[in-house]
Structures are given as C-alpha cells and as structure tokens.
PyMOL Python script that loads the backbone (N, CA, C, O; Angstrom):
from pymol import cmd

cmd.read_pdbstr("""\
ATOM      1  N   MET A   1    -114.537 -44.371  93.308  1.00  0.00           N
ATOM      2  CA  MET A   1    -113.120 -44.200  93.072  1.00  0.00           C
ATOM      3  C   MET A   1    -112.541 -43.315  94.174  1.00  0.00           C
ATOM      4  O   MET A   1    -113.163 -42.342  94.602  1.00  0.00           O
ATOM      5  N   TRP A   2    -111.353 -43.670  94.617  1.00  0.00           N
ATOM      6  CA  TRP A   2    -110.627 -42.894  95.641  1.00  0.00           C
ATOM      7  C   TRP A   2    -109.288 -42.461  95.073  1.00  0.00           C
ATOM      8  O   TRP A   2    -108.675 -43.164  94.269  1.00  0.00           O
ATOM      9  N   TYR A   3    -108.849 -41.295  95.506  1.00  0.00           N
ATOM     10  CA  TYR A   3    -107.571 -40.742  95.071  1.00  0.00           C
ATOM     11  C   TYR A   3    -106.699 -40.519  96.301  1.00  0.00           C
ATOM     12  O   TYR A   3    -107.044 -39.736  97.185  1.00  0.00           O
ATOM     13  N   PHE A   4    -105.567 -41.216  96.347  1.00  0.00           N
ATOM     14  CA  PHE A   4    -104.614 -41.083  97.437  1.00  0.00           C
ATOM     15  C   PHE A   4    -103.441 -40.255  96.929  1.00  0.00           C
ATOM     16  O   PHE A   4    -102.818 -40.601  95.926  1.00  0.00           O
ATOM     17  N   THR A   5    -103.144 -39.173  97.616  1.00  0.00           N
ATOM     18  CA  THR A   5    -102.063 -38.273  97.232  1.00  0.00           C
ATOM     19  C   THR A   5    -100.958 -38.356  98.275  1.00  0.00           C
ATOM     20  O   THR A   5    -101.204 -38.235  99.475  1.00  0.00           O
ATOM     21  N   ILE A   6     -99.724 -38.567  97.791  1.00  0.00           N
ATOM     22  CA  ILE A   6     -98.574 -38.766  98.677  1.00  0.00           C
ATOM     23  C   ILE A   6     -97.382 -38.013  98.086  1.00  0.00           C
ATOM     24  O   ILE A   6     -97.170 -38.039  96.874  1.00  0.00           O
ATOM     25  N   ASP A   7     -96.607 -37.343  98.939  1.00  0.00           N
ATOM     26  CA  ASP A   7     -95.361 -36.728  98.479  1.00  0.00           C
ATOM     27  C   ASP A   7     -94.404 -37.833  98.045  1.00  0.00           C
ATOM     28  O   ASP A   7     -94.137 -38.758  98.812  1.00  0.00           O
ATOM     29  N   GLN A   8     -93.895 -37.744  96.840  1.00  0.00           N
ATOM     30  CA  GLN A   8     -93.043 -38.796  96.291  1.00  0.00           C
ATOM     31  C   GLN A   8     -91.807 -39.092  97.133  1.00  0.00           C
ATOM     32  O   GLN A   8     -91.456 -40.262  97.279  1.00  0.00           O
ATOM     33  N   PRO A   9     -91.118 -38.076  97.702  1.00  0.00           N
ATOM     34  CA  PRO A   9     -89.911 -38.390  98.479  1.00  0.00           C
ATOM     35  C   PRO A   9     -90.183 -39.292  99.697  1.00  0.00           C
ATOM     36  O   PRO A   9     -89.252 -39.891 100.235  1.00  0.00           O
ATOM     37  N   ARG A  10     -91.435 -39.392 100.130  1.00  0.00           N
ATOM     38  CA  ARG A  10     -91.764 -40.234 101.290  1.00  0.00           C
ATOM     39  C   ARG A  10     -91.813 -41.717 100.952  1.00  0.00           C
ATOM     40  O   ARG A  10     -91.861 -42.548 101.860  1.00  0.00           O
ATOM     41  N   LEU A  11     -91.803 -42.066  99.682  1.00  0.00           N
ATOM     42  CA  LEU A  11     -91.967 -43.461  99.271  1.00  0.00           C
ATOM     43  C   LEU A  11     -90.640 -44.066  98.825  1.00  0.00           C
ATOM     44  O   LEU A  11     -89.884 -43.453  98.071  1.00  0.00           O
ATOM     45  N   ASP A  12     -90.371 -45.280  99.304  1.00  0.00           N
ATOM     46  CA  ASP A  12     -89.236 -46.001  98.735  1.00  0.00           C
ATOM     47  C   ASP A  12     -89.769 -46.850  97.566  1.00  0.00           C
ATOM     48  O   ASP A  12     -90.978 -46.915  97.347  1.00  0.00           O
ATOM     49  N   ASN A  13     -88.880 -47.487  96.831  1.00  0.00           N
ATOM     50  CA  ASN A  13     -89.288 -48.245  95.640  1.00  0.00           C
ATOM     51  C   ASN A  13     -90.279 -49.353  95.962  1.00  0.00           C
ATOM     52  O   ASN A  13     -91.241 -49.556  95.222  1.00  0.00           O
ATOM     53  N   ARG A  14     -90.056 -50.067  97.048  1.00  0.00           N
ATOM     54  CA  ARG A  14     -90.938 -51.174  97.424  1.00  0.00           C
ATOM     55  C   ARG A  14     -92.342 -50.667  97.691  1.00  0.00           C
ATOM     56  O   ARG A  14     -93.317 -51.258  97.225  1.00  0.00           O
ATOM     57  N   GLN A  15     -92.455 -49.576  98.440  1.00  0.00           N
ATOM     58  CA  GLN A  15     -93.762 -49.004  98.756  1.00  0.00           C
ATOM     59  C   GLN A  15     -94.460 -48.505  97.494  1.00  0.00           C
ATOM     60  O   GLN A  15     -95.655 -48.734  97.304  1.00  0.00           O
ATOM     61  N   TYR A  16     -93.714 -47.828  96.642  1.00  0.00           N
ATOM     62  CA  TYR A  16     -94.273 -47.308  95.400  1.00  0.00           C
ATOM     63  C   TYR A  16     -94.825 -48.447  94.534  1.00  0.00           C
ATOM     64  O   TYR A  16     -95.922 -48.340  93.986  1.00  0.00           O
ATOM     65  N   GLN A  17     -94.069 -49.521  94.416  1.00  0.00           N
ATOM     66  CA  GLN A  17     -94.502 -50.661  93.607  1.00  0.00           C
ATOM     67  C   GLN A  17     -95.740 -51.329  94.195  1.00  0.00           C
ATOM     68  O   GLN A  17     -96.631 -51.735  93.449  1.00  0.00           O
ATOM     69  N   ARG A  18     -95.810 -51.448  95.510  1.00  0.00           N
ATOM     70  CA  ARG A  18     -96.996 -52.047  96.142  1.00  0.00           C
ATOM     71  C   ARG A  18     -98.227 -51.172  95.904  1.00  0.00           C
ATOM     72  O   ARG A  18     -99.307 -51.691  95.621  1.00  0.00           O
ATOM     73  N   LEU A  19     -98.076 -49.867  96.013  1.00  0.00           N
ATOM     74  CA  LEU A  19     -99.198 -48.971  95.764  1.00  0.00           C
ATOM     75  C   LEU A  19     -99.633 -49.020  94.302  1.00  0.00           C
ATOM     76  O   LEU A  19    -100.822 -48.897  94.009  1.00  0.00           O
ATOM     77  N   GLN A  20     -98.697 -49.195  93.394  1.00  0.00           N
ATOM     78  CA  GLN A  20     -99.060 -49.362  91.984  1.00  0.00           C
ATOM     79  C   GLN A  20     -99.907 -50.622  91.789  1.00  0.00           C
ATOM     80  O   GLN A  20    -100.822 -50.633  90.966  1.00  0.00           O
ATOM     81  N   GLN A  21     -99.608 -51.666  92.532  1.00  0.00           N
ATOM     82  CA  GLN A  21    -100.384 -52.903  92.427  1.00  0.00           C
ATOM     83  C   GLN A  21    -101.813 -52.704  92.939  1.00  0.00           C
ATOM     84  O   GLN A  21    -102.753 -53.288  92.399  1.00  0.00           O
ATOM     85  N   LEU A  22    -101.974 -51.892  93.964  1.00  0.00           N
ATOM     86  CA  LEU A  22    -103.300 -51.658  94.541  1.00  0.00           C
ATOM     87  C   LEU A  22    -104.128 -50.673  93.706  1.00  0.00           C
ATOM     88  O   LEU A  22    -105.358 -50.700  93.750  1.00  0.00           O
ATOM     89  N   ALA A  23    -103.460 -49.820  92.958  1.00  0.00           N
ATOM     90  CA  ALA A  23    -104.138 -48.746  92.230  1.00  0.00           C
ATOM     91  C   ALA A  23    -104.534 -49.172  90.821  1.00  0.00           C
ATOM     92  O   ALA A  23    -103.933 -50.064  90.223  1.00  0.00           O
ATOM     93  N   SER A  24    -105.571 -48.501  90.311  1.00  0.00           N
ATOM     94  CA  SER A  24    -105.966 -48.672  88.911  1.00  0.00           C
ATOM     95  C   SER A  24    -105.100 -47.799  88.011  1.00  0.00           C
ATOM     96  O   SER A  24    -104.828 -48.144  86.861  1.00  0.00           O
ATOM     97  N   LEU A  25    -104.669 -46.651  88.562  1.00  0.00           N
ATOM     98  CA  LEU A  25    -103.874 -45.696  87.805  1.00  0.00           C
ATOM     99  C   LEU A  25    -102.931 -44.980  88.758  1.00  0.00           C
ATOM    100  O   LEU A  25    -103.310 -44.629  89.875  1.00  0.00           O
ATOM    101  N   THR A  26    -101.702 -44.767  88.310  1.00  0.00           N
ATOM    102  CA  THR A  26    -100.716 -44.016  89.085  1.00  0.00           C
ATOM    103  C   THR A  26    -100.266 -42.824  88.256  1.00  0.00           C
ATOM    104  O   THR A  26     -99.929 -42.968  87.081  1.00  0.00           O
ATOM    105  N   GLU A  27    -100.262 -41.647  88.869  1.00  0.00           N
ATOM    106  CA  GLU A  27     -99.797 -40.443  88.198  1.00  0.00           C
ATOM    107  C   GLU A  27     -98.778 -39.750  89.098  1.00  0.00           C
ATOM    108  O   GLU A  27     -98.866 -39.825  90.323  1.00  0.00           O
ATOM    109  N   VAL A  28     -97.812 -39.076  88.479  1.00  0.00           N
ATOM    110  CA  VAL A  28     -96.848 -38.289  89.227  1.00  0.00           C
ATOM    111  C   VAL A  28     -96.925 -36.852  88.715  1.00  0.00           C
ATOM    112  O   VAL A  28     -96.746 -36.590  87.526  1.00  0.00           O
ATOM    113  N   GLU A  29     -97.193 -35.934  89.630  1.00  0.00           N
ATOM    114  CA  GLU A  29     -97.188 -34.502  89.299  1.00  0.00           C
ATOM    115  C   GLU A  29     -95.807 -33.960  89.647  1.00  0.00           C
ATOM    116  O   GLU A  29     -95.373 -34.038  90.796  1.00  0.00           O
ATOM    117  N   LEU A  30     -95.125 -33.417  88.657  1.00  0.00           N
ATOM    118  CA  LEU A  30     -93.780 -32.882  88.850  1.00  0.00           C
ATOM    119  C   LEU A  30     -93.861 -31.390  89.149  1.00  0.00           C
ATOM    120  O   LEU A  30     -94.501 -30.631  88.421  1.00  0.00           O
ATOM    121  N   PHE A  31     -93.206 -30.985  90.225  1.00  0.00           N
ATOM    122  CA  PHE A  31     -93.146 -29.582  90.620  1.00  0.00           C
ATOM    123  C   PHE A  31     -91.687 -29.154  90.705  1.00  0.00           C
ATOM    124  O   PHE A  31     -90.796 -29.975  90.921  1.00  0.00           O
ATOM    125  N   ASN A  32     -91.460 -27.871  90.535  1.00  0.00           N
ATOM    126  CA  ASN A  32     -90.120 -27.310  90.699  1.00  0.00           C
ATOM    127  C   ASN A  32     -89.841 -27.074  92.172  1.00  0.00           C
ATOM    128  O   ASN A  32     -90.762 -27.013  92.987  1.00  0.00           O
ATOM    129  N   GLU A  33     -88.566 -26.941  92.509  1.00  0.00           N
ATOM    130  CA  GLU A  33     -88.158 -26.597  93.873  1.00  0.00           C
ATOM    131  C   GLU A  33     -88.899 -25.357  94.323  1.00  0.00           C
ATOM    132  O   GLU A  33     -89.115 -24.481  93.486  1.00  0.00           O
ATOM    133  N   PRO A  34     -89.289 -25.214  95.512  1.00  0.00           N
ATOM    134  CA  PRO A  34     -88.997 -26.043  96.678  1.00  0.00           C
ATOM    135  C   PRO A  34     -90.078 -27.093  96.949  1.00  0.00           C
ATOM    136  O   PRO A  34     -90.090 -27.686  98.028  1.00  0.00           O
ATOM    137  N   TYR A  35     -90.977 -27.336  96.007  1.00  0.00           N
ATOM    138  CA  TYR A  35     -92.107 -28.244  96.236  1.00  0.00           C
ATOM    139  C   TYR A  35     -91.763 -29.675  95.829  1.00  0.00           C
ATOM    140  O   TYR A  35     -91.076 -29.891  94.831  1.00  0.00           O
ATOM    141  N   PRO A  36     -92.238 -30.645  96.598  1.00  0.00           N
ATOM    142  CA  PRO A  36     -91.950 -32.044  96.261  1.00  0.00           C
ATOM    143  C   PRO A  36     -92.847 -32.525  95.121  1.00  0.00           C
ATOM    144  O   PRO A  36     -93.952 -32.017  94.930  1.00  0.00           O
ATOM    145  N   ASN A  37     -92.360 -33.506  94.372  1.00  0.00           N
ATOM    146  CA  ASN A  37     -93.215 -34.172  93.404  1.00  0.00           C
ATOM    147  C   ASN A  37     -94.273 -34.960  94.172  1.00  0.00           C
ATOM    148  O   ASN A  37     -94.035 -35.418  95.290  1.00  0.00           O
ATOM    149  N   VAL A  38     -95.429 -35.107  93.563  1.00  0.00           N
ATOM    150  CA  VAL A  38     -96.552 -35.741  94.248  1.00  0.00           C
ATOM    151  C   VAL A  38     -97.028 -36.940  93.443  1.00  0.00           C
ATOM    152  O   VAL A  38     -97.184 -36.857  92.225  1.00  0.00           O
ATOM    153  N   CYS A  39     -97.259 -38.062  94.134  1.00  0.00           N
ATOM    154  CA  CYS A  39     -97.839 -39.246  93.512  1.00  0.00           C
ATOM    155  C   CYS A  39     -99.321 -39.272  93.817  1.00  0.00           C
ATOM    156  O   CYS A  39     -99.750 -39.008  94.940  1.00  0.00           O
ATOM    157  N   ARG A  40    -100.097 -39.599  92.789  1.00  0.00           N
ATOM    158  CA  ARG A  40    -101.548 -39.722  92.971  1.00  0.00           C
ATOM    159  C   ARG A  40    -101.924 -41.133  92.518  1.00  0.00           C
ATOM    160  O   ARG A  40    -101.674 -41.519  91.377  1.00  0.00           O
ATOM    161  N   PHE A  41    -102.527 -41.890  93.427  1.00  0.00           N
ATOM    162  CA  PHE A  41    -102.932 -43.260  93.141  1.00  0.00           C
ATOM    163  C   PHE A  41    -104.456 -43.309  93.080  1.00  0.00           C
ATOM    164  O   PHE A  41    -105.132 -42.976  94.053  1.00  0.00           O
ATOM    165  N   GLU A  42    -104.991 -43.725  91.939  1.00  0.00           N
ATOM    166  CA  GLU A  42    -106.431 -43.859  91.762  1.00  0.00           C
ATOM    167  C   GLU A  42    -106.798 -45.301  92.117  1.00  0.00           C
ATOM    168  O   GLU A  42    -106.306 -46.251  91.508  1.00  0.00           O
ATOM    169  N   VAL A  43    -107.673 -45.444  93.115  1.00  0.00           N
ATOM    170  CA  VAL A  43    -107.977 -46.760  93.679  1.00  0.00           C
ATOM    171  C   VAL A  43    -109.480 -47.024  93.588  1.00  0.00           C
ATOM    172  O   VAL A  43    -110.296 -46.173  93.943  1.00  0.00           O
ATOM    173  N   GLU A  44    -109.828 -48.208  93.109  1.00  0.00           N
ATOM    174  CA  GLU A  44    -111.237 -48.624  93.060  1.00  0.00           C
ATOM    175  C   GLU A  44    -111.769 -48.750  94.490  1.00  0.00           C
ATOM    176  O   GLU A  44    -111.018 -49.056  95.416  1.00  0.00           O
ATOM    177  N   SER A  45    -113.052 -48.514  94.656  1.00  0.00           N
ATOM    178  CA  SER A  45    -113.670 -48.539  95.991  1.00  0.00           C
ATOM    179  C   SER A  45    -113.448 -49.859  96.722  1.00  0.00           C
ATOM    180  O   SER A  45    -113.287 -49.863  97.942  1.00  0.00           O
ATOM    181  N   ASP A  46    -113.435 -50.981  95.997  1.00  0.00           N
ATOM    182  CA  ASP A  46    -113.256 -52.278  96.652  1.00  0.00           C
ATOM    183  C   ASP A  46    -111.827 -52.502  97.155  1.00  0.00           C
ATOM    184  O   ASP A  46    -111.589 -53.452  97.901  1.00  0.00           O
ATOM    185  N   ARG A  47    -110.871 -51.652  96.765  1.00  0.00           N
ATOM    186  CA  ARG A  47    -109.488 -51.757  97.247  1.00  0.00           C
ATOM    187  C   ARG A  47    -109.136 -50.645  98.231  1.00  0.00           C
ATOM    188  O   ARG A  47    -107.997 -50.542  98.686  1.00  0.00           O
ATOM    189  N   TYR A  48    -110.121 -49.819  98.551  1.00  0.00           N
ATOM    190  CA  TYR A  48    -109.917 -48.679  99.455  1.00  0.00           C
ATOM    191  C   TYR A  48    -109.354 -49.130 100.800  1.00  0.00           C
ATOM    192  O   TYR A  48    -108.343 -48.599 101.260  1.00  0.00           O
ATOM    193  N   ARG A  49    -109.998 -50.096 101.425  1.00  0.00           N
ATOM    194  CA  ARG A  49    -109.573 -50.562 102.747  1.00  0.00           C
ATOM    195  C   ARG A  49    -108.165 -51.153 102.705  1.00  0.00           C
ATOM    196  O   ARG A  49    -107.354 -50.870 103.587  1.00  0.00           O
ATOM    197  N   ASP A  50    -107.863 -51.969 101.693  1.00  0.00           N
ATOM    198  CA  ASP A  50    -106.524 -52.562 101.570  1.00  0.00           C
ATOM    199  C   ASP A  50    -105.461 -51.471 101.422  1.00  0.00           C
ATOM    200  O   ASP A  50    -104.378 -51.556 102.002  1.00  0.00           O
ATOM    201  N   THR A  51    -105.791 -50.448 100.638  1.00  0.00           N
ATOM    202  CA  THR A  51    -104.839 -49.358 100.416  1.00  0.00           C
ATOM    203  C   THR A  51    -104.606 -48.567 101.696  1.00  0.00           C
ATOM    204  O   THR A  51    -103.462 -48.292 102.057  1.00  0.00           O
ATOM    205  N   MET A  52    -105.680 -48.204 102.379  1.00  0.00           N
ATOM    206  CA  MET A  52    -105.538 -47.471 103.642  1.00  0.00           C
ATOM    207  C   MET A  52    -104.773 -48.285 104.675  1.00  0.00           C
ATOM    208  O   MET A  52    -103.895 -47.761 105.361  1.00  0.00           O
ATOM    209  N   ASP A  53    -105.108 -49.569 104.787  1.00  0.00           N
ATOM    210  CA  ASP A  53    -104.404 -50.432 105.733  1.00  0.00           C
ATOM    211  C   ASP A  53    -102.909 -50.466 105.429  1.00  0.00           C
ATOM    212  O   ASP A  53    -102.086 -50.370 106.340  1.00  0.00           O
ATOM    213  N   TYR A  54    -102.559 -50.602 104.155  1.00  0.00           N
ATOM    214  CA  TYR A  54    -101.145 -50.642 103.777  1.00  0.00           C
ATOM    215  C   TYR A  54    -100.447 -49.327 104.133  1.00  0.00           C
ATOM    216  O   TYR A  54     -99.373 -49.333 104.735  1.00  0.00           O
ATOM    217  N   LEU A  55    -101.060 -48.205 103.761  1.00  0.00           N
ATOM    218  CA  LEU A  55    -100.457 -46.905 104.059  1.00  0.00           C
ATOM    219  C   LEU A  55    -100.276 -46.706 105.564  1.00  0.00           C
ATOM    220  O   LEU A  55     -99.236 -46.216 106.007  1.00  0.00           O
ATOM    221  N   ASP A  56    -101.277 -47.081 106.341  1.00  0.00           N
ATOM    222  CA  ASP A  56    -101.189 -46.927 107.793  1.00  0.00           C
ATOM    223  C   ASP A  56    -100.114 -47.835 108.393  1.00  0.00           C
ATOM    224  O   ASP A  56     -99.357 -47.405 109.263  1.00  0.00           O
ATOM    225  N   ARG A  57    -100.042 -49.079 107.938  1.00  0.00           N
ATOM    226  CA  ARG A  57     -99.026 -50.010 108.449  1.00  0.00           C
ATOM    227  C   ARG A  57     -97.617 -49.518 108.139  1.00  0.00           C
ATOM    228  O   ARG A  57     -96.700 -49.688 108.942  1.00  0.00           O
ATOM    229  N   GLU A  58     -97.452 -48.908 106.970  1.00  0.00           N
ATOM    230  CA  GLU A  58     -96.138 -48.417 106.552  1.00  0.00           C
ATOM    231  C   GLU A  58     -95.815 -47.037 107.130  1.00  0.00           C
ATOM    232  O   GLU A  58     -94.692 -46.552 106.989  1.00  0.00           O
ATOM    233  N   GLY A  59     -96.790 -46.412 107.775  1.00  0.00           N
ATOM    234  CA  GLY A  59     -96.570 -45.088 108.349  1.00  0.00           C
ATOM    235  C   GLY A  59     -96.438 -43.990 107.297  1.00  0.00           C
ATOM    236  O   GLY A  59     -95.753 -42.992 107.517  1.00  0.00           O
ATOM    237  N   ILE A  60     -97.092 -44.178 106.161  1.00  0.00           N
ATOM    238  CA  ILE A  60     -97.021 -43.214 105.064  1.00  0.00           C
ATOM    239  C   ILE A  60     -98.131 -42.181 105.228  1.00  0.00           C
ATOM    240  O   ILE A  60     -99.303 -42.532 105.368  1.00  0.00           O
ATOM    241  N   THR A  61     -97.754 -40.913 105.210  1.00  0.00           N
ATOM    242  CA  THR A  61     -98.728 -39.826 105.299  1.00  0.00           C
ATOM    243  C   THR A  61     -99.378 -39.639 103.934  1.00  0.00           C
ATOM    244  O   THR A  61     -98.692 -39.602 102.912  1.00  0.00           O
ATOM    245  N   TYR A  62    -100.695 -39.522 103.920  1.00  0.00           N
ATOM    246  CA  TYR A  62    -101.422 -39.408 102.659  1.00  0.00           C
ATOM    247  C   TYR A  62    -102.658 -38.536 102.841  1.00  0.00           C
ATOM    248  O   TYR A  62    -103.091 -38.258 103.960  1.00  0.00           O
ATOM    249  N   GLU A  63    -103.205 -38.120 101.723  1.00  0.00           N
ATOM    250  CA  GLU A  63    -104.500 -37.465 101.698  1.00  0.00           C
ATOM    251  C   GLU A  63    -105.383 -38.313 100.796  1.00  0.00           C
ATOM    252  O   GLU A  63    -104.956 -38.729  99.719  1.00  0.00           O
ATOM    253  N   ALA A  64    -106.616 -38.573 101.230  1.00  0.00           N
ATOM    254  CA  ALA A  64    -107.557 -39.354 100.437  1.00  0.00           C
ATOM    255  C   ALA A  64    -108.753 -38.481 100.089  1.00  0.00           C
ATOM    256  O   ALA A  64    -109.232 -37.700 100.912  1.00  0.00           O
ATOM    257  N   ALA A  65    -109.227 -38.625  98.854  1.00  0.00           N
ATOM    258  CA  ALA A  65    -110.372 -37.841  98.397  1.00  0.00           C
ATOM    259  C   ALA A  65    -111.159 -38.650  97.377  1.00  0.00           C
ATOM    260  O   ALA A  65    -110.617 -39.534  96.713  1.00  0.00           O
ATOM    261  N   THR A  66    -112.430 -38.339  97.263  1.00  0.00           N
ATOM    262  CA  THR A  66    -113.253 -39.010  96.252  1.00  0.00           C
ATOM    263  C   THR A  66    -113.294 -38.224  94.946  1.00  0.00           C
ATOM    264  O   THR A  66    -113.789 -38.716  93.933  1.00  0.00           O
ATOM    265  N   ILE A  67    -112.775 -37.012  94.975  1.00  0.00           N
ATOM    266  CA  ILE A  67    -112.675 -36.189  93.766  1.00  0.00           C
ATOM    267  C   ILE A  67    -111.200 -36.009  93.441  1.00  0.00           C
ATOM    268  O   ILE A  67    -110.404 -35.664  94.314  1.00  0.00           O
ATOM    269  N   ARG A  68    -110.835 -36.245  92.179  1.00  0.00           N
ATOM    270  CA  ARG A  68    -109.427 -36.163  91.773  1.00  0.00           C
ATOM    271  C   ARG A  68    -108.911 -34.738  91.973  1.00  0.00           C
ATOM    272  O   ARG A  68    -109.433 -33.799  91.373  1.00  0.00           O
ATOM    273  N   PRO A  69    -107.884 -34.575  92.819  1.00  0.00           N
ATOM    274  CA  PRO A  69    -107.319 -33.240  93.024  1.00  0.00           C
ATOM    275  C   PRO A  69    -106.578 -32.766  91.772  1.00  0.00           C
ATOM    276  O   PRO A  69    -105.827 -33.525  91.159  1.00  0.00           O
ATOM    277  N   THR A  70    -106.795 -31.529  91.411  1.00  0.00           N
ATOM    278  CA  THR A  70    -106.111 -30.960  90.256  1.00  0.00           C
ATOM    279  C   THR A  70    -104.690 -30.555  90.637  1.00  0.00           C
ATOM    280  O   THR A  70    -104.352 -30.473  91.818  1.00  0.00           O
ATOM    281  N   ARG A  71    -103.884 -30.311  89.647  1.00  0.00           N
ATOM    282  CA  ARG A  71    -102.520 -29.832  89.872  1.00  0.00           C
ATOM    283  C   ARG A  71    -102.552 -28.520  90.651  1.00  0.00           C
ATOM    284  O   ARG A  71    -101.754 -28.314  91.565  1.00  0.00           O
ATOM    285  N   GLU A  72    -103.478 -27.638  90.284  1.00  0.00           N
ATOM    286  CA  GLU A  72    -103.595 -26.347  90.956  1.00  0.00           C
ATOM    287  C   GLU A  72    -103.954 -26.523  92.436  1.00  0.00           C
ATOM    288  O   GLU A  72    -103.417 -25.827  93.297  1.00  0.00           O
ATOM    289  N   ALA A  73    -104.864 -27.459  92.722  1.00  0.00           N
ATOM    290  CA  ALA A  73    -105.242 -27.716  94.114  1.00  0.00           C
ATOM    291  C   ALA A  73    -104.070 -28.291  94.906  1.00  0.00           C
ATOM    292  O   ALA A  73    -103.886 -27.951  96.075  1.00  0.00           O
ATOM    293  N   LEU A  74    -103.281 -29.157  94.280  1.00  0.00           N
ATOM    294  CA  LEU A  74    -102.106 -29.719  94.956  1.00  0.00           C
ATOM    295  C   LEU A  74    -101.105 -28.620  95.289  1.00  0.00           C
ATOM    296  O   LEU A  74    -100.581 -28.565  96.402  1.00  0.00           O
ATOM    297  N   LEU A  75    -100.845 -27.752  94.326  1.00  0.00           N
ATOM    298  CA  LEU A  75     -99.900 -26.663  94.556  1.00  0.00           C
ATOM    299  C   LEU A  75    -100.414 -25.716  95.630  1.00  0.00           C
ATOM    300  O   LEU A  75     -99.645 -25.264  96.478  1.00  0.00           O
ATOM    301  N   LYS A  76    -101.697 -25.415  95.601  1.00  0.00           N
ATOM    302  CA  LYS A  76    -102.290 -24.529  96.605  1.00  0.00           C
ATOM    303  C   LYS A  76    -102.158 -25.127  98.003  1.00  0.00           C
ATOM    304  O   LYS A  76    -101.881 -24.402  98.959  1.00  0.00           O
ATOM    305  N   SER A  77    -102.352 -26.431  98.134  1.00  0.00           N
ATOM    306  CA  SER A  77    -102.240 -27.079  99.450  1.00  0.00           C
ATOM    307  C   SER A  77    -100.806 -27.021  99.979  1.00  0.00           C
ATOM    308  O   SER A  77    -100.594 -27.047 101.191  1.00  0.00           O
ATOM    309  N   MET A  78     -99.819 -26.943  99.078  1.00  0.00           N
ATOM    310  CA  MET A  78     -98.421 -26.856  99.507  1.00  0.00           C
ATOM    311  C   MET A  78     -98.020 -25.429  99.876  1.00  0.00           C
ATOM    312  O   MET A  78     -97.081 -25.225 100.645  1.00  0.00           O
ATOM    313  N   THR A  79     -98.724 -24.455  99.334  1.00  0.00           N
ATOM    314  CA  THR A  79     -98.346 -23.059  99.590  1.00  0.00           C
ATOM    315  C   THR A  79     -99.170 -22.415 100.696  1.00  0.00           C
ATOM    316  O   THR A  79     -98.796 -21.357 101.203  1.00  0.00           O
ATOM    317  N   ASP A  80    -100.293 -23.037 101.083  1.00  0.00           N
ATOM    318  CA  ASP A  80    -101.107 -22.504 102.187  1.00  0.00           C
ATOM    319  C   ASP A  80    -100.448 -22.828 103.508  1.00  0.00           C
ATOM    320  O   ASP A  80    -100.102 -23.980 103.771  1.00  0.00           O
ATOM    321  N   ASP A  81    -100.276 -21.825 104.334  1.00  0.00           N
ATOM    322  CA  ASP A  81     -99.680 -22.046 105.666  1.00  0.00           C
ATOM    323  C   ASP A  81    -100.641 -21.626 106.732  1.00  0.00           C
ATOM    324  O   ASP A  81    -100.330 -21.732 107.919  1.00  0.00           O
TER     325      ASP A  81
END
""", "prot")
cmd.dss("prot")
cmd.show_as("cartoon", "prot")
cmd.util.cbc("prot")
cmd.orient("prot")
C-alpha cells in the first residue's frame, strides 16, 4: 500500500476525481489557518506507477510513503522550516 499526500488547494476538481478513481481510499485532513487542508490517497501497489505517472504529468507536488502519515506528522512537516 502507498500513501500519497497532497495539499488540497493544489488540486482542481478534475484532478481530485481522477485521483479518487486511482485510490482505494481518499481522506482529507482539515487544518486551521494558516495550514492547508491535506488530501491523502491510499493506493494499492499495482496502481502505484499509474498514480505517480498521473501526478507527474499534471505537475502535482506530492509526498509518497509506504506508512500512513498521521495527522501529527502532517502538521509537523508543515511547521518544520
């Protein structure tokens, strides 16, 4: 299983819907200002390449991990400079 994490404001509706089709599960972590909401797409290993190819073709910045990032880890990554 792969977890792709993307800042929600970077996605338009078409991109979001396509990623939902590629993913087994879609989650949105809601944060208060000044932090962006984050989308997490859980993708089966056999769809990993298709998902990466799509993100790269669309120019979408993402983080990929094999361990599901926690809410705390997401917030920490936004506050570390």
